[in-house]
N, CA, C and O atoms as a Tripos MOL2 file, in Angstrom:
@<TRIPOS>MOLECULE
protein
  232   231    58     0     0
PROTEIN
NO_CHARGES

@<TRIPOS>ATOM
      1 N           0.5530  -17.9180   -1.0800 N.3       1 MET1
      2 CA          0.6300  -17.1200    0.1270 C.3       1 MET1
      3 C           2.0540  -17.1740    0.6620 C.2       1 MET1
      4 O           2.7370  -18.1880    0.5160 O.2       1 MET1
      5 N           2.4960  -16.0980    1.2730 N.am      2 ILE2
      6 CA          3.8570  -16.0190    1.7830 C.3       2 ILE2
      7 C           3.8760  -16.5250    3.2160 C.2       2 ILE2
      8 O           3.1110  -16.0580    4.0600 O.2       2 ILE2
      9 N           4.7570  -17.4830    3.4860 N.am      3 GLY3
     10 CA          4.8940  -18.0310    4.8240 C.3       3 GLY3
     11 C           5.9000  -17.2540    5.6490 C.2       3 GLY3
     12 O           6.5160  -16.2990    5.1750 O.2       3 GLY3
     13 N           6.0530  -17.6800    6.8860 N.am      4 VAL4
     14 CA          6.9680  -17.0120    7.8050 C.3       4 VAL4
     15 C           8.4060  -17.1490    7.3240 C.2       4 VAL4
     16 O           9.1730  -16.1900    7.3980 O.2       4 VAL4
     17 N           8.7780  -18.3070    6.8400 N.am      5 GLY5
     18 CA         10.1350  -18.5290    6.3500 C.3       5 GLY5
     19 C          10.4810  -17.6160    5.1820 C.2       5 GLY5
     20 O          11.5870  -17.0810    5.1040 O.2       5 GLY5
     21 N           9.5340  -17.4470    4.2830 N.am      6 SER6
     22 CA          9.7500  -16.5640    3.1400 C.3       6 SER6
     23 C           9.9070  -15.1170    3.5820 C.2       6 SER6
     24 O          10.7350  -14.3840    3.0410 O.2       6 SER6
     25 N           9.1120  -14.7090    4.5650 N.am      7 MET7
     26 CA          9.2160  -13.3430    5.0770 C.3       7 MET7
     27 C          10.5810  -13.0980    5.7160 C.2       7 MET7
     28 O          11.1490  -12.0170    5.5630 O.2       7 MET7
     29 N          11.1090  -14.0850    6.4250 N.am      8 VAL8
     30 CA         12.4280  -13.9620    7.0510 C.3       8 VAL8
     31 C          13.5100  -13.8290    5.9840 C.2       8 VAL8
     32 O          14.4180  -13.0080    6.1150 O.2       8 VAL8
     33 N          13.4150  -14.6250    4.9400 N.am      9 VAL9
     34 CA         14.3980  -14.5620    3.8570 C.3       9 VAL9
     35 C          14.3250  -13.2120    3.1500 C.2       9 VAL9
     36 O          15.3620  -12.6110    2.8700 O.2       9 VAL9
     37 N          13.1370  -12.7310    2.8620 N.am     10 ILE10
     38 CA         12.9740  -11.4300    2.2080 C.3      10 ILE10
     39 C          13.5360  -10.3230    3.0850 C.2      10 ILE10
     40 O          14.2200   -9.4270    2.5900 O.2      10 ILE10
     41 N          13.2550  -10.3740    4.3880 N.am     11 GLY11
     42 CA         13.7770   -9.3790    5.3150 C.3      11 GLY11
     43 C          15.2930   -9.4040    5.3920 C.2      11 GLY11
     44 O          15.9310   -8.3520    5.4300 O.2      11 GLY11
     45 N          15.8770  -10.6000    5.4150 N.am     12 ALA12
     46 CA         17.3330  -10.7210    5.4780 C.3      12 ALA12
     47 C          17.9880  -10.1770    4.2080 C.2      12 ALA12
     48 O          19.0040   -9.4850    4.2820 O.2      12 ALA12
     49 N          17.4240  -10.4790    3.0700 N.am     13 VAL13
     50 CA         17.9770   -9.9840    1.8060 C.3      13 VAL13
     51 C          17.8580   -8.4620    1.7390 C.2      13 VAL13
     52 O          18.7930   -7.7870    1.3070 O.2      13 VAL13
     53 N          16.7320   -7.9240    2.1580 N.am     14 ALA14
     54 CA         16.5620   -6.4730    2.1700 C.3      14 ALA14
     55 C          17.5570   -5.8140    3.1070 C.2      14 ALA14
     56 O          18.1010   -4.7530    2.7970 O.2      14 ALA14
     57 N          17.7980   -6.4370    4.2510 N.am     15 LEU15
     58 CA         18.7640   -5.9070    5.2050 C.3      15 LEU15
     59 C          20.1700   -5.9180    4.6260 C.2      15 LEU15
     60 O          20.9310   -4.9730    4.8300 O.2      15 LEU15
     61 N          20.5170   -6.9660    3.9140 N.am     16 LEU16
     62 CA         21.8420   -7.0520    3.2910 C.3      16 LEU16
     63 C          22.0000   -6.0400    2.1590 C.2      16 LEU16
     64 O          23.0680   -5.4500    2.0010 O.2      16 LEU16
     65 N          20.9580   -5.8390    1.3820 N.am     17 ILE17
     66 CA         21.0490   -4.9440    0.2290 C.3      17 ILE17
     67 C          21.0500   -3.4810    0.6650 C.2      17 ILE17
     68 O          21.8900   -2.7020    0.2160 O.2      17 ILE17
     69 N          20.1110   -3.1020    1.5400 N.am     18 PHE18
     70 CA         19.9220   -1.6900    1.8680 C.3      18 PHE18
     71 C          20.6210   -1.2580    3.1480 C.2      18 PHE18
     72 O          20.9110   -0.0730    3.3170 O.2      18 PHE18
     73 N          20.8920   -2.1770    4.0400 N.am     19 GLY19
     74 CA         21.5560   -1.8310    5.2910 C.3      19 GLY19
     75 C          20.5700   -1.4050    6.3660 C.2      19 GLY19
     76 O          19.4350   -1.0340    6.0700 O.2      19 GLY19
     77 N          21.0150   -1.4610    7.6220 N.am     20 PRO20
     78 CA         20.0990   -1.1750    8.7320 C.3      20 PRO20
     79 C          19.6900    0.2910    8.8350 C.2      20 PRO20
     80 O          18.6410    0.5860    9.4070 O.2      20 PRO20
     81 N          20.4730    1.2060    8.3090 N.am     21 LYS21
     82 CA         20.1150    2.6240    8.4010 C.3      21 LYS21
     83 C          19.0570    3.0120    7.3800 C.2      21 LYS21
     84 O          18.2090    3.8600    7.6590 O.2      21 LYS21
     85 N          19.0970    2.4150    6.2230 N.am     22 LYS22
     86 CA         18.1940    2.7820    5.1230 C.3      22 LYS22
     87 C          16.8530    2.0400    5.2060 C.2      22 LYS22
     88 O          15.8490    2.5210    4.6810 O.2      22 LYS22
     89 N          16.8300    0.8870    5.8520 N.am     23 LEU23
     90 CA         15.6270    0.0500    5.8810 C.3      23 LEU23
     91 C          14.4100    0.7480    6.5060 C.2      23 LEU23
     92 O          13.3230    0.6450    5.9370 O.2      23 LEU23
     93 N          14.5260    1.4500    7.6390 N.am     24 PRO24
     94 CA         13.3390    2.1410    8.1710 C.3      24 PRO24
     95 C          12.8060    3.2190    7.2370 C.2      24 PRO24
     96 O          11.5950    3.4240    7.1540 O.2      24 PRO24
     97 N          13.6960    3.9070    6.5370 N.am     25 GLU25
     98 CA         13.2620    4.9260    5.5770 C.3      25 GLU25
     99 C          12.4640    4.2870    4.4400 C.2      25 GLU25
    100 O          11.4500    4.8300    4.0010 O.2      25 GLU25
    101 N          12.9260    3.1420    3.9730 N.am     26 LEU26
    102 CA         12.2180    2.4430    2.9000 C.3      26 LEU26
    103 C          10.8480    1.9600    3.3640 C.2      26 LEU26
    104 O           9.8700    2.0410    2.6210 O.2      26 LEU26
    105 N          10.7830    1.4570    4.5940 N.am     27 GLY27
    106 CA          9.5040    1.0130    5.1430 C.3      27 GLY27
    107 C           8.5260    2.1620    5.2800 C.2      27 GLY27
    108 O           7.3430    2.0170    4.9710 O.2      27 GLY27
    109 N           9.0130    3.3030    5.7410 N.am     28 ARG28
    110 CA          8.1690    4.4850    5.8890 C.3      28 ARG28
    111 C           7.6620    4.9510    4.5280 C.2      28 ARG28
    112 O           6.4910    5.3000    4.3810 O.2      28 ARG28
    113 N           8.5430    4.9550    3.5410 N.am     29 ALA29
    114 CA          8.1510    5.3700    2.1950 C.3      29 ALA29
    115 C           7.1080    4.4150    1.6080 C.2      29 ALA29
    116 O           6.1570    4.8500    0.9570 O.2      29 ALA29
    117 N           7.2920    3.1180    1.8420 N.am     30 ALA30
    118 CA          6.3170    2.1380    1.3480 C.3      30 ALA30
    119 C           4.9630    2.3420    2.0200 C.2      30 ALA30
    120 O           3.9250    2.2550    1.3640 O.2      30 ALA30
    121 N           4.9660    2.6110    3.3150 N.am     31 GLY31
    122 CA          3.7170    2.8700    4.0320 C.3      31 GLY31
    123 C           3.0130    4.1100    3.5230 C.2      31 GLY31
    124 O           1.7950    4.1090    3.3450 O.2      31 GLY31
    125 N           3.7850    5.1840    3.2840 N.am     32 ASP32
    126 CA          3.1940    6.4090    2.7440 C.3      32 ASP32
    127 C           2.5930    6.1690    1.3640 C.2      32 ASP32
    128 O           1.5150    6.6740    1.0480 O.2      32 ASP32
    129 N           3.2980    5.3970    0.5490 N.am     33 THR33
    130 CA          2.8080    5.0980   -0.7970 C.3      33 THR33
    131 C           1.5030    4.3080   -0.7390 C.2      33 THR33
    132 O           0.5630    4.6070   -1.4750 O.2      33 THR33
    133 N           1.4450    3.3070    0.1280 N.am     34 LEU34
    134 CA          0.2190    2.5160    0.2590 C.3      34 LEU34
    135 C          -0.9320    3.3640    0.7890 C.2      34 LEU34
    136 O          -2.0700    3.2010    0.3480 O.2      34 LEU34
    137 N          -0.6560    4.2630    1.7230 N.am     35 ARG35
    138 CA         -1.6870    5.1300    2.2740 C.3      35 ARG35
    139 C          -2.2490    6.0550    1.1920 C.2      35 ARG35
    140 O          -3.4630    6.2380    1.0970 O.2      35 ARG35
    141 N          -1.3700    6.6330    0.3830 N.am     36 GLU36
    142 CA         -1.8170    7.5060   -0.7050 C.3      36 GLU36
    143 C          -2.6350    6.7320   -1.7300 C.2      36 GLU36
    144 O          -3.6510    7.2240   -2.2200 O.2      36 GLU36
    145 N          -2.1900    5.5250   -2.0510 N.am     37 PHE37
    146 CA         -2.9220    4.6860   -3.0060 C.3      37 PHE37
    147 C          -4.3200    4.3650   -2.4740 C.2      37 PHE37
    148 O          -5.3040    4.4160   -3.2120 O.2      37 PHE37
    149 N          -4.3910    4.0340   -1.1930 N.am     38 LYS38
    150 CA         -5.6780    3.7140   -0.5750 C.3      38 LYS38
    151 C          -6.6070    4.9190   -0.6160 C.2      38 LYS38
    152 O          -7.7860    4.7860   -0.9440 O.2      38 LYS38
    153 N          -6.0840    6.0860   -0.2870 N.am     39 ASN39
    154 CA         -6.9020    7.3000   -0.3210 C.3      39 ASN39
    155 C          -7.3590    7.6190   -1.7390 C.2      39 ASN39
    156 O          -8.4940    8.0500   -1.9420 O.2      39 ASN39
    157 N          -6.4910    7.4120   -2.7140 N.am     40 SER40
    158 CA         -6.8490    7.6830   -4.1060 C.3      40 SER40
    159 C          -7.9450    6.7450   -4.5880 C.2      40 SER40
    160 O          -8.9080    7.1840   -5.2160 O.2      40 SER40
    161 N          -7.8060    5.4720   -4.3000 N.am     41 THR41
    162 CA         -8.8150    4.5170   -4.7500 C.3      41 THR41
    163 C         -10.1270    4.7240   -4.0140 C.2      41 THR41
    164 O         -11.1950    4.4960   -4.5830 O.2      41 THR41
    165 N         -10.0680    5.1480   -2.7690 N.am     42 LYS42
    166 CA        -11.2980    5.4330   -2.0230 C.3      42 LYS42
    167 C         -12.0230    6.6010   -2.6680 C.2      42 LYS42
    168 O         -13.2480    6.5860   -2.7840 O.2      42 LYS42
    169 N         -11.2820    7.6010   -3.0840 N.am     43 GLY43
    170 CA        -11.8830    8.7370   -3.7590 C.3      43 GLY43
    171 C         -12.5400    8.3310   -5.0630 C.2      43 GLY43
    172 O         -13.6080    8.8420   -5.4000 O.2      43 GLY43
    173 N         -11.9290    7.4320   -5.7950 N.am     44 LEU44
    174 CA        -12.5070    6.9650   -7.0580 C.3      44 LEU44
    175 C         -13.7960    6.1930   -6.8260 C.2      44 LEU44
    176 O         -14.7670    6.3810   -7.5580 O.2      44 LEU44
    177 N         -13.8180    5.3340   -5.8260 N.am     45 THR45
    178 CA        -15.0250    4.5570   -5.5640 C.3      45 THR45
    179 C         -16.1240    5.4460   -5.0330 C.2      45 THR45
    180 O         -17.2970    5.2150   -5.3260 O.2      45 THR45
    181 N         -15.7690    6.4760   -4.2430 N.am     46 ASP46
    182 CA        -16.7880    7.4090   -3.7640 C.3      46 ASP46
    183 C         -17.4160    8.1650   -4.9240 C.2      46 ASP46
    184 O         -18.6270    8.3870   -4.9400 O.2      46 ASP46
    185 N         -16.5930    8.5630   -5.9030 N.am     47 ASP47
    186 CA        -17.1060    9.2610   -7.0770 C.3      47 ASP47
    187 C         -18.0630    8.3610   -7.8580 C.2      47 ASP47
    188 O         -19.1120    8.8180   -8.3120 O.2      47 ASP47
    189 N         -17.7060    7.0860   -8.0150 N.am     48 ASP48
    190 CA        -18.5650    6.1480   -8.7340 C.3      48 ASP48
    191 C         -19.8920    5.9690   -8.0090 C.2      48 ASP48
    192 O         -20.9430    5.8980   -8.6470 O.2      48 ASP48
    193 N         -19.8520    5.8970   -6.6770 N.am     49 ASP49
    194 CA        -21.0810    5.7370   -5.9040 C.3      49 ASP49
    195 C         -21.9860    6.9480   -6.0600 C.2      49 ASP49
    196 O         -23.2050    6.8040   -6.1540 O.2      49 ASP49
    197 N         -21.4080    8.1330   -6.0880 N.am     50 ARG50
    198 CA        -22.2090    9.3500   -6.2520 C.3      50 ARG50
    199 C         -22.8740    9.3780   -7.6200 C.2      50 ARG50
    200 O         -24.0330    9.7740   -7.7360 O.2      50 ARG50
    201 N         -22.1540    8.9650   -8.6550 N.am     51 GLU51
    202 CA        -22.7250    8.9510  -10.0020 C.3      51 GLU51
    203 C         -23.8850    7.9620  -10.0800 C.2      51 GLU51
    204 O         -24.9030    8.2490  -10.7110 O.2      51 GLU51
    205 N         -23.7370    6.7920   -9.4390 N.am     52 GLU52
    206 CA        -24.8060    5.8020   -9.4460 C.3      52 GLU52
    207 C         -26.0230    6.3150   -8.6870 C.2      52 GLU52
    208 O         -27.1590    6.0710   -9.0920 O.2      52 GLU52
    209 N         -25.7870    7.0290   -7.5790 N.am     53 ASP53
    210 CA        -26.9040    7.5820   -6.8080 C.3      53 ASP53
    211 C         -27.6580    8.6180   -7.6250 C.2      53 ASP53
    212 O         -28.8860    8.6820   -7.5630 O.2      53 ASP53
    213 N         -26.9280    9.4400   -8.4000 N.am     54 LYS54
    214 CA        -27.5720   10.4490   -9.2350 C.3      54 LYS54
    215 C         -28.4370    9.7850  -10.3040 C.2      54 LYS54
    216 O         -29.5490   10.2330  -10.5820 O.2      54 LYS54
    217 N         -27.9040    8.6950  -10.9100 N.am     55 LYS55
    218 CA        -28.6550    7.9990  -11.9590 C.3      55 LYS55
    219 C         -29.9240    7.3700  -11.3910 C.2      55 LYS55
    220 O         -30.9740    7.3960  -12.0340 O.2      55 LYS55
    221 N         -29.8290    6.8020  -10.1830 N.am     56 GLU56
    222 CA        -30.9750    6.1430   -9.5800 C.3      56 GLU56
    223 C         -32.0480    7.1380   -9.1570 C.2      56 GLU56
    224 O         -33.2360    6.8180   -9.1900 O.2      56 GLU56
    225 N         -31.6440    8.3300   -8.7630 N.am     57 SER57
    226 CA        -32.6250    9.3170   -8.2900 C.3      57 SER57
    227 C         -33.3840    9.9800   -9.4520 C.2      57 SER57
    228 O         -34.4220   10.6010   -9.2230 O.2      57 SER57
    229 N         -32.8950    9.8610  -10.6720 N.am     58 LYS58
    230 CA        -33.5690   10.4880  -11.8300 C.3      58 LYS58
    231 C         -34.7340    9.6820  -12.2830 C.2      58 LYS58
    232 O         -35.4110   10.0600  -13.2400 O.2      58 LYS58
@<TRIPOS>BOND
     1     1     2 1
     2     2     3 1
     3     3     4 2
     4     3     5 am
     5     5     6 1
     6     6     7 1
     7     7     8 2
     8     7     9 am
     9     9    10 1
    10    10    11 1
    11    11    12 2
    12    11    13 am
    13    13    14 1
    14    14    15 1
    15    15    16 2
    16    15    17 am
    17    17    18 1
    18    18    19 1
    19    19    20 2
    20    19    21 am
    21    21    22 1
    22    22    23 1
    23    23    24 2
    24    23    25 am
    25    25    26 1
    26    26    27 1
    27    27    28 2
    28    27    29 am
    29    29    30 1
    30    30    31 1
    31    31    32 2
    32    31    33 am
    33    33    34 1
    34    34    35 1
    35    35    36 2
    36    35    37 am
    37    37    38 1
    38    38    39 1
    39    39    40 2
    40    39    41 am
    41    41    42 1
    42    42    43 1
    43    43    44 2
    44    43    45 am
    45    45    46 1
    46    46    47 1
    47    47    48 2
    48    47    49 am
    49    49    50 1
    50    50    51 1
    51    51    52 2
    52    51    53 am
    53    53    54 1
    54    54    55 1
    55    55    56 2
    56    55    57 am
    57    57    58 1
    58    58    59 1
    59    59    60 2
    60    59    61 am
    61    61    62 1
    62    62    63 1
    63    63    64 2
    64    63    65 am
    65    65    66 1
    66    66    67 1
    67    67    68 2
    68    67    69 am
    69    69    70 1
    70    70    71 1
    71    71    72 2
    72    71    73 am
    73    73    74 1
    74    74    75 1
    75    75    76 2
    76    75    77 am
    77    77    78 1
    78    78    79 1
    79    79    80 2
    80    79    81 am
    81    81    82 1
    82    82    83 1
    83    83    84 2
    84    83    85 am
    85    85    86 1
    86    86    87 1
    87    87    88 2
    88    87    89 am
    89    89    90 1
    90    90    91 1
    91    91    92 2
    92    91    93 am
    93    93    94 1
    94    94    95 1
    95    95    96 2
    96    95    97 am
    97    97    98 1
    98    98    99 1
    99    99   100 2
   100    99   101 am
   101   101   102 1
   102   102   103 1
   103   103   104 2
   104   103   105 am
   105   105   106 1
   106   106   107 1
   107   107   108 2
   108   107   109 am
   109   109   110 1
   110   110   111 1
   111   111   112 2
   112   111   113 am
   113   113   114 1
   114   114   115 1
   115   115   116 2
   116   115   117 am
   117   117   118 1
   118   118   119 1
   119   119   120 2
   120   119   121 am
   121   121   122 1
   122   122   123 1
   123   123   124 2
   124   123   125 am
   125   125   126 1
   126   126   127 1
   127   127   128 2
   128   127   129 am
   129   129   130 1
   130   130   131 1
   131   131   132 2
   132   131   133 am
   133   133   134 1
   134   134   135 1
   135   135   136 2
   136   135   137 am
   137   137   138 1
   138   138   139 1
   139   139   140 2
   140   139   141 am
   141   141   142 1
   142   142   143 1
   143   143   144 2
   144   143   145 am
   145   145   146 1
   146   146   147 1
   147   147   148 2
   148   147   149 am
   149   149   150 1
   150   150   151 1
   151   151   152 2
   152   151   153 am
   153   153   154 1
   154   154   155 1
   155   155   156 2
   156   155   157 am
   157   157   158 1
   158   158   159 1
   159   159   160 2
   160   159   161 am
   161   161   162 1
   162   162   163 1
   163   163   164 2
   164   163   165 am
   165   165   166 1
   166   166   167 1
   167   167   168 2
   168   167   169 am
   169   169   170 1
   170   170   171 1
   171   171   172 2
   172   171   173 am
   173   173   174 1
   174   174   175 1
   175   175   176 2
   176   175   177 am
   177   177   178 1
   178   178   179 1
   179   179   180 2
   180   179   181 am
   181   181   182 1
   182   182   183 1
   183   183   184 2
   184   183   185 am
   185   185   186 1
   186   186   187 1
   187   187   188 2
   188   187   189 am
   189   189   190 1
   190   190   191 1
   191   191   192 2
   192   191   193 am
   193   193   194 1
   194   194   195 1
   195   195   196 2
   196   195   197 am
   197   197   198 1
   198   198   199 1
   199   199   200 2
   200   199   201 am
   201   201   202 1
   202   202   203 1
   203   203   204 2
   204   203   205 am
   205   205   206 1
   206   206   207 1
   207   207   208 2
   208   207   209 am
   209   209   210 1
   210   210   211 1
   211   211   212 2
   212   211   213 am
   213   213   214 1
   214   214   215 1
   215   215   216 2
   216   215   217 am
   217   217   218 1
   218   218   219 1
   219   219   220 2
   220   219   221 am
   221   221   222 1
   222   222   223 1
   223   223   224 2
   224   223   225 am
   225   225   226 1
   226   226   227 1
   227   227   228 2
   228   227   229 am
   229   229   230 1
   230   230   231 1
   231   231   232 2
@<TRIPOS>SUBSTRUCTURE
     1 MET1         2 RESIDUE 1 A MET
     2 ILE2         6 RESIDUE 1 A ILE
     3 GLY3        10 RESIDUE 1 A GLY
     4 VAL4        14 RESIDUE 1 A VAL
     5 GLY5        18 RESIDUE 1 A GLY
     6 SER6        22 RESIDUE 1 A SER
     7 MET7        26 RESIDUE 1 A MET
     8 VAL8        30 RESIDUE 1 A VAL
     9 VAL9        34 RESIDUE 1 A VAL
    10 ILE10       38 RESIDUE 1 A ILE
    11 GLY11       42 RESIDUE 1 A GLY
    12 ALA12       46 RESIDUE 1 A ALA
    13 VAL13       50 RESIDUE 1 A VAL
    14 ALA14       54 RESIDUE 1 A ALA
    15 LEU15       58 RESIDUE 1 A LEU
    16 LEU16       62 RESIDUE 1 A LEU
    17 ILE17       66 RESIDUE 1 A ILE
    18 PHE18       70 RESIDUE 1 A PHE
    19 GLY19       74 RESIDUE 1 A GLY
    20 PRO20       78 RESIDUE 1 A PRO
    21 LYS21       82 RESIDUE 1 A LYS
    22 LYS22       86 RESIDUE 1 A LYS
    23 LEU23       90 RESIDUE 1 A LEU
    24 PRO24       94 RESIDUE 1 A PRO
    25 GLU25       98 RESIDUE 1 A GLU
    26 LEU26      102 RESIDUE 1 A LEU
    27 GLY27      106 RESIDUE 1 A GLY
    28 ARG28      110 RESIDUE 1 A ARG
    29 ALA29      114 RESIDUE 1 A ALA
    30 ALA30      118 RESIDUE 1 A ALA
    31 GLY31      122 RESIDUE 1 A GLY
    32 ASP32      126 RESIDUE 1 A ASP
    33 THR33      130 RESIDUE 1 A THR
    34 LEU34      134 RESIDUE 1 A LEU
    35 ARG35      138 RESIDUE 1 A ARG
    36 GLU36      142 RESIDUE 1 A GLU
    37 PHE37      146 RESIDUE 1 A PHE
    38 LYS38      150 RESIDUE 1 A LYS
    39 ASN39      154 RESIDUE 1 A ASN
    40 SER40      158 RESIDUE 1 A SER
    41 THR41      162 RESIDUE 1 A THR
    42 LYS42      166 RESIDUE 1 A LYS
    43 GLY43      170 RESIDUE 1 A GLY
    44 LEU44      174 RESIDUE 1 A LEU
    45 THR45      178 RESIDUE 1 A THR
    46 ASP46      182 RESIDUE 1 A ASP
    47 ASP47      186 RESIDUE 1 A ASP
    48 ASP48      190 RESIDUE 1 A ASP
    49 ASP49      194 RESIDUE 1 A ASP
    50 ARG50      198 RESIDUE 1 A ARG
    51 GLU51      202 RESIDUE 1 A GLU
    52 GLU52      206 RESIDUE 1 A GLU
    53 ASP53      210 RESIDUE 1 A ASP
    54 LYS54      214 RESIDUE 1 A LYS
    55 LYS55      218 RESIDUE 1 A LYS
    56 GLU56      222 RESIDUE 1 A GLU
    57 SER57      226 RESIDUE 1 A SER
    58 LYS58      230 RESIDUE 1 A LYS
């Protein structure tokens, strides 16, 4: 598990590498990517649930 100290070090390194202007853009892009991934996986699990319901009703 990542502790608070590790998070501070990761944040500092990211700030040094990307700079303060680029960091919010990267965070926004990461959030959008995670949101899309979550929506995609939710769609896959919903499809699986529908297939199981069809099999059970037969």
